[in-house]
N, C-alpha and C positions, 0 to 999 in steps of 0.2 A: 491484623488490618490498620488502616489508617485511624489516626488516634480521633476523630471523631465524627462516626457513624450518622448518615444523613435519616437513618429512622432509628429508633431506639429497638432494642433485641424484645421487649415488650411489646412493643406497637407490631412487630414483625411476624413472632410467632401468633398473635390476632390476626394478622392477615391472612397467613398459612393455613389459620384453622379454618377460617371461611370461605378460602378456596376450594377447600377439601370438603367442606360442608354436604356436597351432595355425594361424596366420591372421589375417584381418579385415582392416579396412579400417582402423581407428581405433581407439586406445585410450588412456583417461584416469584419472590418479588423482586425487583430491577430497581434500585431508586437511583436518580440521577442530579447532577447541579450542575449548569455550565457556566460559566463566562469566559468571552471573546473582546476581541477589537483588533482592528484593522485601520492602516491608511495608507495613502499609497500618493507617489509623485508624477505628474505631467506637465509637461510643458516649464521643468525646472519648479513647479507651484504644488505646495504640498494639499492635498485635498484633504476634507472634512474628516476628523476622524470616526469611524464607524464603531460601535460596541451594541454588544446585547449579553443580557443573561437570561437564565430559565431553569425552570426545577419541575419533575416531575417523577411518575413511578409506573411502570406496566407490572400486570400479575397475569402468570400466565399457567394454566391448569391442563395435563397432559392425561386423558381418558382413553381407553381404548383408540388408543394409536392416534387420538384426534390432537389438537390441541385447542385449547379455549384461551382467550385474551381480548385483556382490556388494561387502559390504560388511561391515568389524571394528571392533568397539570398541577404542582402541588405538589405538597408533603403533607397533608393536614390527614391526622390520622382515622379522621372519619369519612375521609374520601375515598382513601387507599383500604377501606374495610368495604366500601359500596362498589368498588372496584372490585376486590376480590370476589364479592357477591353474584357480582355482571359475570365475571366469566367465569363461575360453578354453575351458574343459571340453567345452563343446558344439558348438565350432567343430570342422571336419575337412580344414582346408587346411595349406598350406603356412608354415614360419617366415616370420613377415614382422618386421625388423629396424626399429625404432623412430628418428629420426631425434633427431642427438646434440641433450640440451637445452642450451637458451640460455635464462640469467635475461631478464628484461625487469621490470625496473623500473617501479613504482606510485607513485602518492602520493596517500596516506588520508586520508581526510576530518580536516582537523586537531581535536584535542582539546586542549583548553586546560588542565581540571581533570581528571585521571581519577578518575572516580566512585568507584573502588575504592579511592582514598588518602582521600577524604572521609571523615569518622568517623561510625559511625551515630546519633552522638547527632545531626548537624548533620542529616540526614535524617530524624529524628523530629521535629525543631524544623520540618523544611519540613512535615510533616504536621500539626501543632497549628497551624501561622499558615495553612493551608489550613481547617482545621476550627474556628478562631475567626473568619474571616472567613466562610465560610459560614453559621455560626449567628449573627454580628451582623449578617445581611442584615435580620433580621426574628423577631418575636415568633412567626410562624406555621412559620417551620422548626422542623420534626419531627427530621430526622437528617439526619446527613452522615457520608458514606464518603470516604474519601481511599485515594489510592493511590500508589506510587513503586517504580519500578522501574529497573533499569540490566542491561544486557547487554555483553558484550565478545565476538565472535567473531572470531578469526585465522583463517585456509584460506590454505590452498599447492594451487596447483593444476599438473599437469604433464600433457603430451598427447606421445603420438608424433609428431607434427610437430613438435617439440624446444621446444614452449612450458614456460615454469618461472616460474610469477609469484605472487604471492600479493593480499594485504588483512590489513587491521588495521580491526573495526569494530565503535563505542562509541556505545550508543544509550541515551538516557536519557527517562522518559515518565515525567507526573505525571496524575492522573485524578480527577474529582472529580465525587462524585455524592451532590445533595441533594433531600431529601423536603419539602415542603410540605403541613400538614394546615390547613384549616379548616370543622371539625364533620365531614361525610362526604365531603368531598373531598378528594382526594389529587391530589398531580403533582411530578412527577418533575423534575429540572432535570441536566444532566451537561456536561462540560465536561475537554478535555485540554490538554495541551501537551507536546510532546516534538521531538526530533530526532534526528538523527546526529550529535552533540554531547556533550561532556562535563557537570559538573555547571555550567559555567559557563550553561546555558541557563537557569537559576536566578538570574543575577544582579540580574534585573530589577525586576519585580513578580510573582511568582508567583502569590500568593494574590487575585490580580484574576479569577484562572479561578474559584476557587471565589463569588466575588461575583457572576460570571457564571451561574453553575449554579444559585445561589439567586433570582438575580434573574429567571429563567426558571418555576424551580418557582413564585416565587408573585404571576409574573404569570398564569402558566395557572392559577390558583384563580380567577380569573374570566374563562375562558377559556367559550365558549360552545358551540352545536354548529356543526360546518362546514358549510361550503355543501355544493350537489351538482350535478353536472351540468357540461357544458362551458364554460370560462372561460379570461380569459387569467392565466396562471402566471408568477409572480416567482420565481425560487430564486435565495435568499441568498448573498453568496459567502463563502469558506472551504467549510464542512463542503457546502454546497451542493455542491458539485465531487463528492462521492459519487454523484453522480444521472448524470453524464456518465462516472464512473470504471464504472457498472457497465453502463448502458444501452448505451456505445458501446466504451469502454476491453477489455473482455473479448471484444469483437466481431473488435476487430482484433487480436488474437492469435492467430499463424500457426496454432497446430493447429486452432482453430477454423476457421479460412479453409480450412485443408488437407483437413480432415474434411468440410467443404462445412456447417457445423453452424453457420453466422454468418450473417446479413442485410447482411454487406460482404465475403462471397465473390464472388467478380468484379466489384468495385465497385472497383478501383485506378483511377485516374485521370476518375473520375464525380464527379458534383456530387451529394455530400446535403445540403448546407444552404447557407445563403446566403452570400455573399460576405465578410461580418463576422466569420462563424467562423473559428479559426485553433485548432489546438491539439496541445499537443506531449505525451510523454512524454519527461523528462528526469533520467537516472539521475546526473547531475554536477549537480545543483544543491546548493551550499554550504550545509552543517549540514540539508538536510532527512533527513525521515526514510526515506524508499525510498533515499537516496544510497548507491553505493559507487563506488568508484575502478574496478574492475572486476565483472563477474558471477559467476556459479557455475560459468562455466566458463573463466574467465580471459580473456574479452571484454571490453577495454574500455569502461565503459559512455559513453553519449551522450546528447545533446538531441536528440531525434526528431521530427521534423513528420509529425503522423500525418493531419491536417486543414487542408490550404492552402486558404485562401477558398473555404472550402465543399468542396474536392474532396478525396478520399480520394488521399493520396497513399504513404502507406506502411503496413504493418504491423509487427507489431513478432515478432522473432523470435531464437529461439536456434540452437546451432550448428546441430544436426540439420535441422532447417523449413529454417532458410536452404539449405543444401545443395543440398535437395531443390527449391528453387525458385530457385537457382541466382542466389541473392543473397547478400550479406555481411549476417551478424548485427549484429543493434544491439543486443546487448548486454543483452541481454532473459533470458537463461537461468538462472532463479531455480531454487532447491532451500530446503525448509526445512532440510534437514540433511545430513551425509556417508550416511545412509539412504536417503535420497531421488535419484530422475534429476533433473535440471534440464529443466524447461519453462519454455515463453513465460509470462513475465510482467512486468505492470506496472511500473512504480518510483515515481516523481511525475508523474501524468498531470494535466494541465490545459489548461482555457481558456484563450487569450492573451486580456489583457484589450482590449477595444475601447473605442470614445471614446464611449461613453453615461454622462453621470453619473446614480451610482446613484438619487437624488431624483427625475431625470427621467426615469427608466425607470418608475416608481413614477407619477409623476402624470399619465401619457398612459393611465393605466388607471382606466377608470371604476366596474367593477365586477369584480373578480377576487379571487384569493387569492397571498397571500403567502408561501411555503416556505422557513422560516429555516432548518431542518435534519431532519434524515432519521432515522428509526429502523430497523427490518427493511425487505427488500424482497426481491422473486424477480425475474429478469430470466431468458429463454427466447434464448441465445444464435441459435438456429435459426430462431424468428419475429420476434426482436426484441419480443415482448412484456414487459410490466412491470408491477409493483405496488409500489408502494414509501410505508412507514406515515409519517408527516409526526411529529416528535416535538416542533416549535413551530412553529406557522402563525397565520396571520391575515388576515382581510380586508383586502381593499382597495376604498375605500370615495370615490368621488371623486376619487380622485387621492393617497388618504392610507392609511397603514397606521392601520387603527382596531383592531376588537377581537379577543383570542386567542380561536382554535379547537381544539376538542380531536376526535379520532378522526377526523381526513384521512386520505386516501391519495389518491396520485398516479395515475394507471390509464393505460396508452397503450402506443404502438410507438415501438420507437427511431429507425428510420426519421422516421417524421410527428414525432415532439416534435424530432428533430434540423431536418428541413425548416421548422419553426415556429418555432425561436427568431429573434427579430425586434429583438432589443436584446442587446447585451453590453457590459458596466458596465467603467468606466476604472480601477474601484478593483479589487484584487486581494489574496487571501489563501489560505494553503498550511494546511492540518489532516490531524493523522495517523489512519492507520485499518491495521486488521490484514485482511487478503485471505485468504480461504479459494477454495484451486482444488486438484481432483483430490486430494483429503485432506490438500493440503498450507497452510501457512499463508506467509503475508511480509509485511514493513511495508511499507508504499504510503503514498505522499502524494497527497493530493486538493485540486485548488483553481480558482478561478476568481471573477473578481469578480461582482455581479450579473447575471442573464442572463433575460431576460423570452422567456416559450415563447406564443404570440399563441392558441393553443386548446389545452387537455387538459381531461381527463376530471378531475374531483375527486369521490371517494367521500367522501361527507359524513355527517353523522349529522340536518342538517336534516331536519325534516316540512315 
């Protein structure tokens, strides 16, 4: 585990014993310490630095298939023991003795340059570089907004099965939004760069994301109406992976499966896509936004094959849902903070690279639509129906990407869209995102190369 646990083993053992004082099959204490800092630039002015820190712990007891939970701000041993007594108070069984704790070592993601050791002036310089690169892209750039964020999260997990482990997590991220204006036309382009890494993430050319964001906004000034109807759709690499994350990834999370609220329920072993499609959830990808050494229950993260040549081969489990299905946890038990219970969550979810060249995927489309990136969307995991707004889209005509389009939406059904994927690109890129579920948010990575869907409904503005 990390070198300095947030609570000592002796204290954790007392808390677990107190949690099982009135019975129960399982008890756990999750301790956390957070520190975060952010700043932004708007109208070429650095905004005030915002920072925050906090610590606390949650105590969970499971008995008779019911979960009892209490949490406390701070890590004072007396407060932790009171939280354990509160969680145990609803049980009416005989005292259960937890197993002796055994420390389990982990290997946190390596951080070369801790962001906290970098002067604020250097972070402000980074924002000014983003601002200058964005504004320098063209006279029609009207506004550049850029932000910098860093966060460190230390956790310690102990449970009644004898596990005592922890993790140390540092994430950094920059984001840029560029607004371009021509007459009455106003368009926006956005781009991000982030990872489970330190300030070394910005050693290359971080300003390039500002140029990319500005390029999107300026290009969209020439956008025409989007086409409407059923047609081939090519989804771009990188951020295009959010489509798979939403339409398929959530449906593979075991809580949705066990509630029967997923179109993938009962489909383990079934073919839902062509053999050219395989997909993973991988919480161990080096440096990626959704990676950790362990999940928030202390289970080591892993690379989980969820679709193998078109067949559903695994769901994503936390400890509780895995126990119900008689399988091992896949290391996907995640929680927003010590105030929350863990639930099955994706980490880095992606479609594995295929054999097709991106240019060839597009060249085979006589008339279609190219979705480079997405805005908001809605998916119903129970039915699989979805609607996604396209933030950057283009026509495909005669095998070439031609004019940009505005106002497009993609409308479809998860299983139908998945089955219609007939080409997967050999290129590959990952992007960062924040995913909301059950009132909790979590950092997630999404990725893929270019993917072609043979037929999908495009809701356009074309008359």
